C-alpha positions in Angstrom: -31.4 -26.8 -55.7 -34.6 -27.6 -53.2 -33.6 -27.1 -49.9 -35.6 -27.8 -46.7 -35.7 -23.7 -45.7 -37.4 -23.2 -49.2 -39.4 -26.2 -48.4 -40.5 -24.2 -45.1 -40.3 -20.9 -46.6 -42.8 -21.6 -49.4 -45.5 -23.1 -47.2 -45.7 -20.0 -44.9 -46.2 -17.7 -46.8 -48.8 -20.2 -48.4 -50.6 -20.1 -45.2 -50.4 -16.5 -44.7 -48.3 -16.8 -41.4 -45.2 -14.3 -41.1 -41.9 -15.2 -38.7 -43.3 -12.9 -35.7 -46.6 -15.3 -36.0 -44.8 -18.5 -35.7 -42.7 -17.7 -33.4 -45.0 -16.5 -30.9 -46.9 -20.1 -31.4 -43.8 -22.0 -31.0 -42.0 -19.9 -28.0 -39.5 -20.5 -30.6 -36.9 -17.3 -31.5 -37.8 -15.7 -34.7 -34.0 -16.2 -35.8 -34.2 -19.5 -35.4 -36.9 -19.2 -37.7 -35.3 -17.6 -39.5 -31.8 -20.0 -39.4 -33.9 -23.3 -40.5 -35.4 -21.5 -43.3 -32.1 -20.3 -44.4 -30.1 -22.8 -43.6 -26.9 -21.4 -41.4 -27.1 -23.8 -38.6 -23.9 -22.0 -37.0 -26.6 -20.1 -34.5 -27.3 -23.8 -33.5 -25.8 -25.3 -30.0 -26.6 -28.6 -31.7 -27.0 -30.4 -34.3 -30.1 -31.7 -32.4 -31.8 -28.9 -30.8 -32.0 -28.2 -34.4 -33.1 -31.1 -35.9 -35.7 -30.9 -32.9 -36.5 -26.6 -33.6 -37.4 -28.6 -37.3 -39.8 -31.6 -36.5 -42.2 -28.6 -34.8 -42.2 -26.2 -37.5 -42.8 -28.8 -39.7 -45.2 -30.1 -37.8 -47.3 -26.6 -37.5 -47.0 -25.7 -40.9 -48.5 -28.9 -41.9 -45.4 -31.1 -44.1 -44.6 -34.3 -44.9 -41.7 -34.7 -41.9 -40.0 -37.2 -43.1 -40.0 -35.6 -46.4 -38.3 -32.5 -45.1 -35.7 -34.2 -42.4 -34.4 -35.5 -45.8 -34.0 -32.8 -47.5 -32.1 -31.4 -44.0 -30.2 -33.6 -43.8 -28.6 -33.1 -47.1 -28.4 -29.4 -46.3 -26.5 -29.9 -43.3 -24.0 -32.2 -44.1 -23.7 -29.9 -47.2 -23.5 -26.8 -44.8 -21.2 -27.6 -41.8 -18.7 -29.2 -44.6 -18.6 -25.7 -46.4 -18.9 -23.5 -43.0 -17.4 -25.2 -39.7 -19.2 -25.8 -36.6 -19.6 -23.4 -33.9 -19.4 -24.6 -30.5 -19.6 -21.2 -29.2 -22.6 -20.5 -27.6 -22.3 -17.1 -27.3 -22.7 -16.9 -30.3 -26.7 -17.9 -30.0 -27.3 -15.1 -26.9 -30.0 -13.3 -27.3 -29.8 -10.2 -25.7 -33.5 -9.7 -23.6 -34.4 -6.2 -21.5 -33.8 -8.4 -18.5 -30.4 -9.4 -19.8 -28.9 -6.4 -20.4 -30.4 -4.5 -17.5 -28.6 -7.5 -15.8 -25.2 -6.4 -17.5 -25.2 -2.8 -16.4 -26.4 -3.6 -12.6 -23.6 -6.4 -13.0 -21.0 -3.1 -14.5 -22.3 -0.5 -11.7 -21.4 -3.0 -8.6 -17.9 -3.8 -10.3 -16.9 -0.5 -10.5 -18.8 0.5 -7.2 -16.5 -2.2 -5.5 -13.4 -1.3 -6.9 -14.0 2.7 -6.2 -14.0 1.1 -2.3 -10.9 -0.9 -3.0 -9.7 2.1 -4.2 -10.9 4.5 -1.9 -9.7 1.3 1.3 -6.5 1.5 0.5 -5.6 5.4 0.6 -7.7 4.7 3.9 -5.3 2.8 5.3 -2.0 4.5 3.6 -0.1 6.3 5.7 0.2 10.2 5.4 3.7 11.5 3.3 6.0 12.7 5.8 9.9 13.9 4.5 12.9 15.8 6.4 14.6 17.9 4.7 16.7 18.7 7.3 18.7 17.6 9.8 20.3 14.6 8.3 20.0 12.1 10.6 23.2 10.8 12.7 24.6 15.0 11.8 27.2 15.8 14.7 26.8 20.0 15.5 29.0 22.2 17.8 26.3 25.6 18.9 23.7 23.4 20.1 21.1 24.3 18.0 19.5 22.0 14.5 17.2 24.1 12.2 14.0 21.8 11.6 12.8 21.2 8.0 10.3 19.2 6.3 6.8 18.1 4.4 3.4 16.3 5.5 0.4 15.3 3.6 -2.1 18.0 4.1 -4.7 17.7 7.5 -3.1 16.3 9.7 -1.7 16.3 13.3 2.3 15.8 13.7 4.5 16.1 17.0 8.0 15.4 18.1 8.1 13.1 20.8 4.7 13.9 21.6 5.5 18.0 21.4 2.8 19.3 18.4 4.8 21.4 15.6 2.8 23.4 13.1 1.9 22.7 9.7 1.1 24.9 7.2 -1.8 24.8 4.9 0.5 23.2 2.2 1.6 21.1 4.9 5.1 22.5 4.9 6.5 23.4 8.9 9.9 24.4 10.4 11.0 24.5 13.6 14.2 25.3 15.3 15.3 22.4 17.8 17.9 23.2 21.1 19.9 20.5 22.7 21.4 18.4 24.9 24.7 18.0 24.7 25.7 14.9 23.6 22.9 12.6 21.6 19.1 14.0 21.0 17.7 11.5 19.7 13.9 12.6 17.7 10.6 10.9 16.6 8.3 13.3 14.7 4.8 11.2 14.0 1.9 12.0 11.9 -1.6 11.4 12.0 -4.5 12.3 9.7 -7.6 11.9 10.5 -7.8 7.9 9.7 -5.9 7.4 12.6 -3.1 6.2 10.4 0.8 7.5 11.3 3.1 7.5 9.9 7.1 8.0 11.7 9.7 9.2 11.5 13.9 9.0 13.5 16.9 10.6 13.6 19.6 11.1 15.9 21.4 14.5 16.3 24.7 14.6 17.4 26.0 17.6 20.1 29.4 17.3 20.5 31.2 19.6 23.4 34.1 18.8 23.3 35.5 21.7 22.2 34.3 23.7 26.3 38.4 23.0 26.8 37.1 22.5 30.9 33.8 22.3 33.0 33.7 23.0 36.8 35.6 25.2 38.6 38.7 26.6 36.8 40.5 27.6 40.2 40.6 24.0 41.9 43.8 22.7 40.7 41.6 18.9 41.3 41.3 18.1 37.6 38.7 14.5 36.4 39.4 14.1 32.2 37.5 11.2 31.4 38.0 9.9 27.2 35.1 7.7 25.9 36.9 4.7 23.7 34.2 3.6 22.5 32.3 3.8 18.5 29.3 4.9 20.1 28.4 7.8 22.4 28.4 6.8 26.4 26.4 8.0 29.0 28.4 9.9 31.8 26.8 12.5 35.0 28.9 15.2 36.8 28.8 16.5 39.9 30.5 18.8 42.1 29.1 18.0 45.6 25.7 18.6 44.6 25.7 20.7 41.3 25.8 18.6 38.2 28.1 20.4 36.0 27.6 17.2 33.2 24.6 14.9 31.9 24.5 13.4 28.9 26.7 11.2 25.9 30.3 11.7 25.1 30.9 11.3 21.6 33.2 8.5 20.4 36.4 9.4 21.5 35.5 13.3 22.9 37.8 14.2 25.8 35.9 16.5 28.9 37.6 17.8 31.6 35.6 18.5 34.7 37.1 21.0 37.3 36.6 20.5 41.0 37.1 20.3 45.0 34.7 17.5 45.1 34.1 15.7 41.9 32.1 12.8 41.8 31.2 10.5 38.3 28.8 8.3 37.0 29.0 6.1 34.4 26.4 2.6 32.6 29.0 1.9 30.6 32.6 2.2 32.4 34.3 -0.1 30.0 34.2 2.7 27.2 36.2 5.2 28.9 38.7 5.7 30.9 39.0 8.5 34.0 42.6 10.5 34.9 42.8 11.9 38.1 44.9 15.0 37.8 46.9 12.9 35.0 46.4 10.0 36.9 44.4 6.6 35.3 41.9 5.6 37.9 41.4 2.4 38.7 37.8 1.7 37.8 38.1 -2.5 39.5 35.7 -4.4 39.0 32.1 -3.9 38.2 28.2 -4.3 37.2 26.9 -4.3 34.0 29.2 -1.4 33.3 27.9 1.0 36.0 30.8 2.9 37.8 30.5 5.4 40.5 33.2 7.2 42.1 34.0 10.5 44.2 37.1 12.0 44.3 
């Protein structure tokens, strides 16, 4: 059965043109001219475009346009019944060097942006910081604990604003000498971008094993008992000599000897005082502060 494509092909061959020549003259891509001759209308975005190209091609070949259109309408009806018309506009995309260059540049831009985001995330990410010992909240009796841990390489490490040395592998260790009572520590790691990571921990130094502090020859004895659930701060002096200044752990007891004892605490409601085995009347206090000379 003769088709509109056969008519186009036969006349073009008779006139001695190839598709490339026709394409240059009509400014129509070769694939569309080839599709018209083959009766493949799936490459066109719409029926209107296919019809327009057909009329232009027919006029160029000096054909009877109405006759060609009559064949084409029949061909188009048959073609679209057997092969559903594709409305996918990407099927007609022409990949010219300019298009390919744009795709390549867009790909490089996307890769650059992704890489930049990853690097930015790394910059904003705080350095790694881990403490292996001591455990937070541990209670000791000997006044010393061993600090050990590891962190990211190339960081500045400090403990309570005092520099801590870090090995090439990011490990650190140091002996910590404790004050009586509660010892609070802040470990801070800062990387080259100024981003920091901190860890805090508390160590309780329990000196309750010492039964008496001060002049044991004195017959005057002050016993201090921490009654609350939290450590309490006390300072005990004999004249101007400080016998103890620090935190007393919960339920702990300390005994002091001296002829001129005095005590200060800011949480008197959680402290019981016994002077020569007699419970001391703490009276009315303001904001928990209590000072007494014995």
